[in-house]
N, C-alpha and C positions, 0 to 999 in steps of 0.2 A: 427517478427514485435514487436516493443516495445509498451507498453501501454502509452497512453497520459492521461492527466488530464480529458479531455472531455470524454474519454472512461470510466474512473472511475465514472464520474458524471452520464453518461447514465446508466451504470450498476447498480449503487446504486438507481437511479430513478426508475428502474424496480421493485426493491424490496419494495421501500417506496411508490410507485405510486405517486411520487412527493409531498408527504404529510409529514410534520414534526410531530414528536411525535410517530412514529411507533416503534415497538420492535427493529428493526434493527438500529434505530437512537442511541440506548443506548449500542450497542455491542462494545466490545473492538476490536481493530485492531491488528492482529498478522501477522508476516511474517514467512514463512517456510524456515529454513536454509538448507544448503546442507546435514547436518547430520540428518535432519528430525525433529529437535526440533522446537517449536514455540516460537518466541520472540515477546513480546508486543511492539508496536510502542509507543514511548514516546514523540517524537518531529518530526515536519515536517519543513524542511528548503527549501527555494527557493534560489538557487545558480546561480550566473552568470558565464557563461563560460569565461575562460581567453584566449581562442583561437580566435584570430582576424579573422573575416570573417566566423566564424563557423555558419552553417545553423540553429543550435538550440542554441540561446544565453542564454536560461534559462533552468534549470532542477529542479525538485522537488526531494528532498532526504528525505527518511523516516528513522529516527534514532530509533533504538531498544534499549531495556534495557540490552540485552546480558546475559540473565539468561536462562539456559536450563531447564525451569520449566515443560513444557508440550511436549509431543511427538505428531506429526501429525498423524491422523488416515488414511490419504490419501497419505502418503509419498511414492513416486515413483510409483504412480498409473496412472499418466498422461503421 
């Protein structure tokens, strides 16, 4: 099952208790790559699907910096 924006909103709401200005509000966002490195998210784009009649006409794309600066401590543990 893929994650939706609403899932991310609910997940973050649990950490912040729906309040702005918490410690998590200032955290940097990273993605874990297949090699186990962490890449910082630099940009978020909303893209429209070019497939006519596609059930999901929009998608959110997280763009990373592509620098293998950090290694994930939880790589291949899930």
